[in-house]
N, CA, C and O of each residue as an XYZ file, in Angstrom:
344
protein
N    -122.827     79.107      8.564
C    -122.584     79.899      7.393
C    -122.131     81.304      7.767
O    -121.167     81.827      7.208
N    -122.849     81.917      8.733
C    -122.491     83.250      9.180
C    -121.111     83.272      9.820
O    -120.358     84.232      9.659
N    -120.780     82.190     10.557
C    -119.471     82.133     11.198
C    -118.366     82.080     10.155
O    -117.321     82.710     10.316
N    -118.601     81.322      9.079
C    -117.594     81.240      8.009
C    -117.449     82.588      7.303
O    -116.343     82.993      6.943
N    -118.542     83.258      7.114
C    -118.516     84.563      6.457
C    -117.765     85.570      7.319
O    -116.967     86.360      6.815
N    -118.026     85.535      8.618
C    -117.329     86.435      9.542
C    -115.844     86.097      9.583
O    -115.014     87.006      9.587
N    -115.489     84.823      9.613
C    -114.095     84.394      9.639
C    -113.381     84.806      8.351
O    -112.233     85.249      8.383
N    -114.066     84.657      7.226
C    -113.470     85.045      5.945
C    -113.261     86.557      5.893
O    -112.230     87.023      5.409
N    -114.220     87.315      6.383
C    -114.092     88.779      6.390
C    -112.963     89.203      7.305
O    -112.193     90.099      6.958
N    -112.849     88.575      8.472
C    -111.788     88.926      9.417
C    -110.426     88.585      8.843
O    -109.487     89.373      8.958
N    -110.310     87.408      8.222
C    -109.007     87.026      7.656
C    -108.635     87.922      6.484
O    -107.460     88.240      6.299
N    -109.614     88.331      5.693
C    -109.295     89.217      4.569
C    -108.858     90.591      5.071
O    -107.977     91.214      4.479
N    -109.467     91.068      6.157
C    -109.057     92.349      6.746
C    -107.631     92.242      7.256
O    -106.825     93.145      7.034
N    -107.311     91.148      7.936
C    -105.952     90.959      8.443
C    -104.946     90.824      7.294
O    -103.832     91.341      7.374
N    -105.336     90.143      6.251
C    -104.462     89.981      5.093
C    -104.192     91.324      4.430
O    -103.052     91.638      4.089
N    -105.228     92.103      4.251
C    -105.052     93.424      3.647
C    -104.256     94.358      4.547
O    -103.490     95.185      4.053
N    -104.424     94.240      5.845
C    -103.653     95.066      6.770
C    -102.175     94.714      6.685
O    -101.320     95.596      6.774
N    -101.868     93.432      6.514
C    -100.474     93.014      6.366
C     -99.869     93.520      5.075
O     -98.687     93.862      5.043
N    -100.644     93.576      4.018
C    -100.148     94.074      2.737
C     -99.999     95.587      2.745
O     -99.200     96.135      1.987
N    -100.752     96.258      3.584
C    -100.744     97.715      3.583
C     -99.629     98.296      4.438
O     -99.476     99.516      4.490
N     -98.848     97.460      5.108
C     -97.783     97.998      5.951
C     -96.725     98.669      5.081
O     -96.580     98.349      3.901
N     -95.996     99.595      5.675
C     -94.977    100.357      4.942
C     -93.799     99.490      4.549
O     -93.730     98.322      4.932
N     -92.871    100.052      3.788
C     -91.709     99.283      3.344
C     -90.786     98.946      4.515
O     -90.696     99.692      5.490
N     -90.113     97.822      4.396
C     -89.196     97.419      5.446
C     -87.889     98.217      5.338
O     -87.724     99.024      4.423
N     -86.977     97.990      6.263
C     -85.733     98.765      6.309
C     -84.868     98.544      5.068
O     -84.239     99.480      4.574
N     -84.835     97.326      4.570
C     -84.020     97.030      3.394
C     -84.545     97.786      2.172
O     -83.768     98.354      1.404
N     -85.853     97.788      2.003
C     -86.455     98.508      0.884
C     -86.209    100.007      1.015
O     -85.899    100.681      0.033
N     -86.347    100.520      2.227
C     -86.087    101.940      2.471
C     -84.638    102.279      2.161
O     -84.364    103.319      1.563
N     -83.707    101.420      2.557
C     -82.285    101.651      2.284
C     -82.017    101.642      0.780
O     -81.240    102.457      0.282
N     -82.655    100.728      0.062
C     -82.479    100.674     -1.388
C     -83.043    101.921     -2.048
O     -82.437    102.470     -2.968
N     -84.208    102.372     -1.576
C     -84.793    103.594     -2.129
C     -83.900    104.797     -1.861
O     -83.729    105.651     -2.731
N     -83.330    104.869     -0.659
C     -82.420    105.973     -0.345
C     -81.181    105.938     -1.229
O     -80.706    106.979     -1.685
N     -80.661    104.743     -1.467
C     -79.488    104.602     -2.334
C     -79.824    105.017     -3.767
O     -79.038    105.708     -4.416
N     -80.988    104.598     -4.256
C     -81.399    104.984     -5.606
C     -81.607    106.489     -5.710
O     -81.237    107.098     -6.714
N     -82.189    107.088     -4.691
C     -82.364    108.541     -4.684
C     -81.019    109.255     -4.712
O     -80.855    110.257     -5.407
N     -80.059    108.734     -3.954
C     -78.724    109.326     -3.948
C     -78.079    109.208     -5.337
O     -77.426    110.141     -5.805
N     -78.264    108.071     -5.982
C     -77.706    107.881     -7.321
C     -78.360    108.822     -8.325
O     -77.679    109.377     -9.187
N     -79.661    109.005     -8.223
C     -80.365    109.918     -9.119
C     -79.872    111.344     -8.906
O     -79.660    112.082     -9.868
N     -79.691    111.731     -7.648
C     -79.175    113.071     -7.358
C     -77.775    113.252     -7.931
O     -77.464    114.306     -8.485
N     -76.928    112.233     -7.801
C     -75.574    112.311     -8.342
C     -75.610    112.430     -9.860
O     -74.865    113.219    -10.441
N     -76.464    111.656    -10.498
C     -76.593    111.737    -11.958
C     -77.097    113.111    -12.396
O     -76.650    113.642    -13.413
N     -78.012    113.678    -11.642
C     -78.503    115.017    -11.958
C     -77.391    116.043    -11.863
O     -77.289    116.934    -12.706
N     -76.566    115.924    -10.852
C     -75.433    116.833    -10.709
C     -74.438    116.650    -11.854
O     -73.903    117.627    -12.378
N     -74.192    115.400    -12.240
C     -73.280    115.124    -13.347
C     -73.806    115.706    -14.653
O     -73.043    116.276    -15.433
N     -75.095    115.566    -14.890
C     -75.701    116.112    -16.105
C     -75.588    117.628    -16.114
O     -75.272    118.219    -17.146
N     -75.840    118.259    -14.985
C     -75.718    119.714    -14.897
C     -74.280    120.149    -15.169
O     -74.042    121.135    -15.866
N     -73.345    119.419    -14.625
C     -71.935    119.727    -14.844
C     -71.560    119.573    -16.315
O     -70.861    120.415    -16.879
N     -72.028    118.498    -16.926
C     -71.738    118.277    -18.340
C     -72.380    119.343    -19.218
O     -71.790    119.765    -20.213
N     -73.583    119.782    -18.856
C     -74.242    120.835    -19.621
C     -73.438    122.121    -19.573
O     -73.268    122.786    -20.595
N     -72.942    122.477    -18.397
C     -72.163    123.710    -18.292
C     -70.836    123.584    -19.037
O     -70.378    124.548    -19.650
N     -70.217    122.404    -18.989
C     -68.976    122.196    -19.745
C     -69.258    122.273    -21.240
O     -68.475    122.854    -21.992
N     -70.359    121.696    -21.668
C     -70.733    121.720    -23.079
C     -70.985    123.151    -23.536
O     -70.552    123.546    -24.619
N     -71.676    123.919    -22.721
C     -71.956    125.312    -23.074
C     -70.656    126.102    -23.207
O     -70.518    126.926    -24.111
N     -69.706    125.852    -22.310
C     -68.415    126.539    -22.385
C     -67.663    126.128    -23.654
O     -67.052    126.970    -24.313
N     -67.707    124.850    -23.993
C     -67.031    124.373    -25.200
C     -67.669    124.962    -26.457
O     -66.971    125.324    -27.405
N     -68.986    125.054    -26.457
C     -69.681    125.635    -27.607
C     -69.284    127.104    -27.759
O     -69.050    127.578    -28.871
N     -69.210    127.818    -26.638
C     -68.822    129.227    -26.700
C     -67.397    129.368    -27.225
O     -67.126    130.255    -28.034
N     -66.484    128.512    -26.778
C     -65.103    128.552    -27.279
C     -65.062    128.264    -28.771
O     -64.327    128.918    -29.510
N     -65.842    127.295    -29.215
C     -65.879    126.955    -30.639
C     -66.433    128.118    -31.454
O     -65.921    128.423    -32.531
N     -67.480    128.767    -30.942
C     -68.036    129.925    -31.646
C     -67.027    131.061    -31.726
O     -66.903    131.718    -32.759
N     -66.303    131.293    -30.628
C     -65.284    132.338    -30.631
C     -64.180    132.019    -31.633
O     -63.713    132.900    -32.356
N     -63.766    130.755    -31.671
C     -62.712    130.353    -32.611
C     -63.199    130.497    -34.048
O     -62.440    130.916    -34.922
N     -64.455    130.151    -34.297
C     -64.996    130.274    -35.653
C     -65.072    131.735    -36.074
O     -64.748    132.062    -37.215
N     -65.488    132.605    -35.186
C     -65.550    134.034    -35.503
C     -64.154    134.587    -35.766
O     -63.960    135.375    -36.692
N     -63.200    134.182    -34.966
C     -61.820    134.632    -35.152
C     -61.282    134.152    -36.497
O     -60.625    134.913    -37.208
N     -61.550    132.912    -36.849
C     -61.096    132.376    -38.132
C     -61.772    133.098    -39.289
O     -61.145    133.352    -40.317
N     -63.037    133.425    -39.125
C     -63.762    134.139    -40.175
C     -63.191    135.547    -40.363
O     -63.034    136.007    -41.494
N     -62.883    136.225    -39.266
C     -62.275    137.561    -39.357
C     -60.902    137.490    -40.018
O     -60.560    138.337    -40.843
N     -60.122    136.482    -39.656
C     -58.794    136.321    -40.256
C     -58.904    136.019    -41.746
O     -58.098    136.502    -42.541
N     -59.894    135.226    -42.122
C     -60.106    134.927    -43.543
C     -60.500    136.188    -44.303
O     -60.061    136.391    -45.435
N     -61.319    137.032    -43.694
C     -61.714    138.285    -44.346
C     -60.500    139.191    -44.538
O     -60.360    139.816    -45.589
N     -59.628    139.270    -43.543
C     -58.401    140.082    -43.685
C     -57.502    139.512    -44.778
O     -56.918    140.263    -45.559
N     -57.390    138.201    -44.835
C     -56.553    137.579    -45.862
C     -57.130    137.858    -47.248
O     -56.382    138.126    -48.188
N     -58.448    137.798    -47.382
C     -59.072    138.106    -48.674
C     -58.821    139.553    -49.080
O     -58.598    139.834    -50.258
N     -58.853    140.470    -48.123
C     -58.557    141.874    -48.425
C     -57.120    142.021    -48.916
O     -56.857    142.750    -49.872
N     -56.202    141.333    -48.265
C     -54.792    141.410    -48.704
C     -54.648    140.863    -50.116
O     -53.942    141.436    -50.946
N     -55.326    139.745    -50.383
C     -55.253    139.172    -51.733
C     -55.861    140.124    -52.753
O     -55.318    140.295    -53.844
N     -56.989    140.747    -52.402
C     -57.607    141.719    -53.314
C     -56.680    142.895    -53.563
O     -56.588    143.378    -54.691
N     -55.993    143.363    -52.529
C     -55.063    144.482    -52.687
C     -53.899    144.102    -53.597
O     -53.451    144.905    -54.415
N     -53.414    142.870    -53.447
C     -52.313    142.412    -54.311
C     -52.795    142.323    -55.747
O     -52.081    142.727    -56.665
N     -53.987    141.804    -55.955
C     -54.526    141.667    -57.315
C     -54.725    143.032    -57.936
O     -54.459    143.200    -59.126
N     -55.188    144.026    -57.168
C     -55.393    145.360    -57.685
C     -54.081    146.016    -58.076
O     -54.032    146.765    -59.053
N     -53.004    145.744    -57.320
C     -51.726    146.372    -57.656
C     -51.168    145.833    -58.955
O     -50.438    146.550    -59.639
N     -51.476    144.609    -59.325
C     -50.996    144.071    -60.603
C     -51.797    144.597    -61.784
O     -51.269    144.724    -62.888
N     -53.066    144.901    -61.557
C     -53.894    145.340    -62.677
C     -53.723    146.828    -62.965
O     -54.055    147.270    -64.065
N     -53.232    147.595    -62.044
C     -53.094    149.033    -62.256
C     -51.924    149.359    -63.099
O     -51.667    150.531    -63.372
């Protein structure tokens, strides 16, 4: 009985030691490839964010310019209307 218990304990230790070994080369290569892809995606996202920010700024500038032009046009229309009423 004791011999079986010792044999079972020894085999379980060996089994657990085999499971505890580090990743093999193929797994390591896949992890490195995935890390590289994640880094590339992070760079792409950063690039897109900066492009988006630039586009938003251009749109805001265009909207402000259009608003200023509309205000000038309204002033001209008001001036024309005033000249007819006088």
